[in-house]
N, C-alpha and C positions, 0 to 999 in steps of 0.2 A: 416299653422298657422291661416288662415282666418276661418277655420272650427273647430279650437280648437285642432288640432293634431300637435305634434312635432315629426317628423320622420327624421332620419339622413340617407342620401344616401351615403354609404361608398364606393361603387364601382359601375360600370356600371349596374350591375344586383342585387345588394344587398341593402336591406333596414334594418337599425338597429332600432328595436323597444325596448324601455326600459320601460315596464309597471311596476307599483309598485309591491312590493312583495305580498301585499294583494289586491286582485282584485276579484270582484264578477261577476257572469254570466251576469248581466244587463250591467255592464261596458264594458265587452268584446263585447257584442252585439252592444252597442252604438259605440264602436270603429270600428267594422266591417262595420256597416251601414255608418258611416262617411268616412271610408277609401274607400269603394266601390264608394261612391259619388265623392270623390276626384279623383279617377282613371278614372271614367266615364267622368268627366268634364275637365280633363287635356288634352291639345292638344298633339297629338303624334308628335314626332320629329324623322326624319330620321338621322342616323349618317353617317359619311363619308364612313364607311365600307359598307353601304347599296347600294352604287353606283347608286343612283337615283331610287331604287325600293321603293315600298310602305313601310311606316313606320312600324316598328316592335312593336306590342302591348305591349311587355314586357318593352319597353322603355318609357311607358307613365309616369313613375315617374320622368323623367328628369327635368320637370319644378318644382318639389318639392325640388330641391337642393338649 
């Protein structure tokens, strides 16, 4: 939300994106730029199933919940 994106984390590895029906190439590019920034700056978290191993990069979205 701080970067202007609203993304719904529905399950452990699923993000729900709800773009408008009418969207242009520039808007998609802006979303991708912001989304990449959010993922790059979100701390990674290890789950209980990781058993103390390094955090899984696919779980970087956990803080977006």
